[in-house]
N, C-alpha and C positions, 0 to 999 in steps of 0.2 A: 503388283503387275496383273494384267488381264491377258493371259496367254491364249493364243489361237494355235492349234496344232493341225498342220496339213499332212494327211496320210494317204498315200496313193492306193493302199490296199483297201479291201472291203471290211476289214476288221483290224483292231489294234493288235500289236504284237510283233510286227516286223519279221525278223528272222525266225521268231518262235511260232509263227503261224503254220509253217510247213507248206505254204502255198507256192507252187512251182513258179519260177521266174522272180519271186520276191525273197524266198527263203531257201537256205541250203540245208535245212533240217529234214532228216528222213524219219520214218515212223518209229523205228526202234532206237533212235539216238538218245543217249543219256548224257548229262553234263559230265565234263571231265574236271569240273571244279566242285568243291564240296558245298553242301547246303548253306553252311555258315557264310561262305564267301560268294554265294550266288543270291544275294539279297541286298536290299537297302536297309538303312538303319531304322526306318519308321515302321517296318512290317516284317514279322518273322514268317517263315514257312510253317505250314501245318504239317504234322507228322514228323517222323524221325529218320526218314530215308536219307542216307548221306549223299548219294549221287542221284540227282533227280531225273526222271523221264522228262522229255521235252514238253509234254503236255502239262506237267505240273508247273513248269516255269511260265508257260502261257497263262495258266490259271492264276498264278501269282501276280502277273502283270495286270490281269483283269481286276483282281482284288485291290491292287495298288491304285489303279486308275479310279476305281469306285470310291476308295477311301478318301481320295483327294478331290472327288467330284470333277474328274477330268473328262469323263465320257462326253458331256455336253460341249466340251471345248474342241473335240476332235472333228475335223472335216474329213470323213472317210471317203474313199474313192476320188480323191482330189490330187492330181499330179501337178506339181509345180513345174512349169515350163521355163521360167526365167526369174532370176533374182537380180535386181539392179538397184543402183543408187537412185534415190528420189531427188531428181534435179529441180522439181517444180514446187516442192513443199516449202512451207515457211520455216520449219525446223528441219535439221538434218535427219534423214531417215532412209527407209528402204521400201522398194516396191516389189511385191510378190505377184507374179503373173500366173494364172491358171484358168483353164476353161474359157479363154477369151476375156477374162476379167483381170484388172490390175488393182491391187489393194495396197494401201500405204501403211507402214508400221514404223514406230520409232526405233525398235530393236528387232533383230532377227538372229535366231540361233539355227545354224545348219547342223542337223543331227540325223542325216539321212543314211549313215552307215558307211563303214570302211570296207565291208566284205560283201559287195553287191555285184562286182564285175569280175568273174573268174578268168584266169589267164591259162590258156593252153599253149605251151611252148611250140615253137616251130620245129618240126621233126621232118626231115626229108621223106616224102612219100606218104605222109599221114593221110592225105586226101585220097589215097588209093586203098585204104584199109577196108577189107571186105568181110570182116567178122560180122556175124548175124546180129550182135548186140551193139555194134557201132563203137565209136570213140567219143566219149562225153566227159564233161567236168564232174567231179564229185558233188558240185553244187546242184547238179540235176539228178543225182542218185536218189531213188525212192524205195529202195529195198532190194533184198537178194533174190526174189522170186524168179526174175527173168534170167538170172545167172546160174540157176541150179543145173548141174550137169555140164556147165560150160567152162572153158579155159579163159581165165580172166587175168589181165595185167593191170596192176594199180601203180600209177606213177606218182612219186612224191614220198616224203617222210615226215610230214606234219600230221596233225591229229586226225584230220578227216581221212587221209590216205591209210593210216595205220588202223583206225577204228573200222573203216569199211572193209579193208582187207581181212581183218579178223572176223567180221560178221559174215563175209562171203565164205571163208574157210570153215566156219561152224554151221553154215546153212546149206551145204550141199553142192557148192561149186566143185567141178571136177578137178580143177588145178588153179591155184592162186599164186601169182608171182608179184613181187614188189620191186620196181625199178627205181633207183635213187642215185642222185649225183654223189652224195656222200652219206655215210652212216652217222646218224645221230645217236646220242645216248637216249635210252628209253626208260622213263621213270614210271613205275606202276602208280595208278591213281590212289591205291591204298597199300600201305606197307606197315607191318607190325601194328595193325589196328589204328593207324593214324593217316588221315588224308594227306597226300604228298604236298598239296598246296599250302598246308599248315607248316610244313617243314622248310620249304624253299623260298616262300614269299613273306619274309619277316622284316620287321623294322631293323633288326640287327643287320640284315643283309644290305639295307640302304646305307647304314652307317659304315659298314665295311667297304662298300663301293666308294664312299666319299673319302675314306681315310687310308685304306690299305693299298698297296700295289696291286694292279690288276691280276698279276700272276698269283698272288696269295688269295684273292677273292675267287679266282678260277679254281684253285686247288681246294678251297673249302667247299664250294658248291659241288665240285666233282666228288669229293669225299662223301657228301650227304647222298648224292644221287646213286653212286655205285654201291654204297652200303645198303640202300633201300632196295635196289633192283638188280644189282650186278652190272657187268659190262656186256654189250651185245655179243662180243665174240665168245663169251661163255655159253651162249645159246646157239651158236652156229652161224650168227650173222657176221658180216665183215667187222673188223676192229675200227672204232671211230678214231678221230684225231685225238692225241693225248690231251689237248686243250678242250674243255667242255665248251668254252666260248666259241672256239672255231668250229667244233662239230655241231653244236646246238643240242637241244634236248626236247623230247616230246613225251607227253603223258599218255600212256595206253596200258591197260591192265592185262590184256590177253595176247598182245602181239608177239612178244618175245617167246613165251611158252609155246605158241603155235609154230614159230620158226624152229624151236627146239624139237618139236614133234614132226617136223617135215611137212606140215600142212600149209605153210607159207614158205616159198622159196625167194631168197633175196638175190636180185640181179643188179649188175651195174647199169648205168644209164642207157636208155635206148638211143640208137644212133640213126636208124632208118626203119621204114615200114614199106612192105611190098605185098599187097593182097592180104593174106592172113598172117604173113611172116613178119616178125619183129626181130631186128638184129640189134645186139647190144654191144657195148664198148669193148667187151672181151672177144668179139667176133662170133659169139654163139648166136644161133637163130632158133626161134621157137614160133609155133603157130598159136594164135589166140582167137577167141570168139568175141571178146570185148575188151576195151581199154577204158580205164577211168583215170582222169588226171586230177590229182589233188595238189596242184602246183601253184596255189596262191591266187591273189587278187590284185587288181590295180585300182588306183584311186579313180572314182568315176563320179564327177559332179557336173553333168552336162548343162545344168540349169543356171550355172553361174554366168554372169555377164562377162564380156571380154575384159572389162576394167578390173573386176574382182580377180579373174583368172590370172591376169598379168601381174597384179599387185602382189598376190601370194605366190607367184611363180609356180603355178600348179603343173605337176606332171603326173605320170602314172604311179609314182611312189610318194612324192613329197608335196607338202604345201608349207609356205613360210608363215609361221605364227608363233607368238610368244607362248611357250609351253603348250603348243598345239591348240591355242585358244583365241588370242586376240592379235590384231595387226594394227599398228598405230595409224596407218593410212585408211583404215576402215572402221571408224568409231561407230559403235552401236551394232556391230556384227561380231558374232562369235561362232566358233566351231566346236563341236562335241564329238568325241569318239573317233577322231580321224588319225590316230596313230596305230601302228602295228605292234602287237603285244603278245608276250607269252604269259598265260594266266588269265583269270577271269576278269571281266570288265565291270561288273556291277559296282564294286567298291570305288574304283577310280572314277567311273562315270558320275556317281552321286557327288563325289568330292569336286569334280570339275564343274558340275551344275551348280553346286553351292558357291564356288568361287565366282562364277558368272553372276549369280543372283545377288551375292553380297556386294560385288563391285558395282553393278548397275543400280542397286538399291541404296548405295551410300553407306552400307554397314562397315565396309573396310575401304581404305583408299585404293584407287586404281594405280597400276604401275604407270610411270611417266612414259611418254613416247620414247625418250632416250633409253630407258630401261628395256622397253619392249624391243627396240631396234637392236640393242646389245644382245638380247636373248636370241633374236632371229639370226644375227650374224654368227653367233656361236653354233646354232643349229646348221647353218649353211656350210660350216666347215666340215660337217659330218655327212653332207650329201654325197651319195655314191657309196658310202659305207653301209654296213648292216644297220638298219634303223629299228630293229625289233627291240622293244622296251620290256623289261620285266615288270610284272604287275606291281610289285612293292615300290619300285622306283617311281612309277606313274602316280600311285596313290599318295605317297609322301610328298611328291611335287605339288599336287593339287591341295593336299591338306595344309601344307605350309602357306600356300598362296591364299587359302580361305581362312587362315588363322585358327585352325582347329586341330593342329598336331598336339597331342598330349605331352606334357613335359614329365620326364621320368621322376624328377624330384618331387612332383606333386602327388605321386601315386606309389609310395614305397611298397604297399602291399601287392601292387600289380607289376612290380619292376620286371620280374622274369617273364610274365605273360606279355608285357608290352615290348620286350626285346625279342623273345624267341617264340612267342605264340603267334596265332594267326592274326592277320590284319583284318579282323572282323569289323564290320561297319560301326558296331557299337563303340569301339575304342575312339572313334572320331566324334563322339558325342559326349566325351568326358569333360571337355572344356572348350572355350571359344564360343562363337555364335551358335545358337540353338543347342547348347549343352542340355543334357537330360539328367534329371535327378537319379534315375534308375540305371544310368549307363554303366556305372562301375559294377553293379551286380550282374547286369546282362553280359558284360564283357568277361567277367570272371567265370561265368557259367559257360560261355562259348569257348573260352580258352581251355577250359578243363573238360570239355565235352568228350574228348577221346582219351582222357587219362594221361596226356603227355605233358601238359603245362599247368602247373598250379602256382600258388604263391610261395613255394618252397625255394630252397637254395638252387643256384645254378648247377647244372651237371658239370662234371670235369671238362667235357669238351666245350660247353657254353662258357665256362669260366676262362678257359684258355683263349677262346675266340675274343671274348669281351676284353680280356687283358691286353690283347694285341691292339684292339681299337683304342682303348684308353691310353696305352703307351704312345701310340702314334699321335693322338690328339694332344697329349702333353708335350710331345716333342715339337709339334708345330705351333 
């Protein structure tokens, strides 16, 4: 293939550039995913820092683009205004319109990002807010300086809300309150010397999801989360729902300790605003100088033609596609990264890209239109329900589609690491298309990097969990 990349920004990097209007990254932001899982399988990070500053991720993407000679293929400063089917071409294809120009391509991948259009919920009286620092989305937050000595309300309980509230509390804000609809469980990024994304996004977790009752999977995940970081009410936050799946979980290292110190106050959801005053669901009213909304994003693909939009039944949350990627009515078109997820995107994005490349390149057979429609029908039954996917479920979905899921029986020395270790990108180069001779050594090193997983025997808990899955598989 000879790819052409259209990039509206003046430099490559997308979210990681920190450019206002394009990126939601603020200067002091670090990843909440570990170095091992914030990488592609072809290139390692330099240095040993576990959670990377955002500038290091941007530098990594530049090194990656240079490694594969992608710089010359990127059309910087080019905003695609419309993507439509090529009705005039001899072969089926697509037309990309930009800058008054229309160019034809045989294949098109839409990879413009899932987190570009922040949502600020409707709150009665919000337009009357008179605080000196205004009411903005966390997508527009660029540091704590303007909030020093100010009273700040942060709305939401996902990662940006909790990380920004923590930064404000540690950087001189006079008062920081977090308002949320429900209390999530909060998992520290690091616990007992091990990155938490190594603990909860495992291949075993996928097998449990596929074989065990949901209540048992819920119980096991909650056990891991609470053991690593405690439960929010132990820190003085409201108690979450007993079900982790119902409550949700967010990774944040400092948030709960700051709540315990009284430097962050947790409030119920805000119900109205009048001038400086914000009223909450419990009837309490407080005055604030600034409000930050970390309340999610909506799907925003304004350049798609009406035909494409209708075919995929696009709305603010959903698009219909076989495993978030292909639609049988749109051959030669694919989507990348358009699902909402907990956990890092690097590993599943690479696997999704490999699936697309292998399918279009004839390396693996493509799914039939009937199979694609069946997958879409199954997805549509879940519309309206929570669509957040765990990183390990997405990664294994794409690895299986691409034909590069490692088989446990082929790697007896890596059995424990493949089950309960991190889903490092190297484990998906053990076998299948583009397998690497040094993948086993690389994966063994990455799995053992924090001393938690080696080629030894399963721990008692791992053994109990694994026996449950095996027993269920045998029974079915």
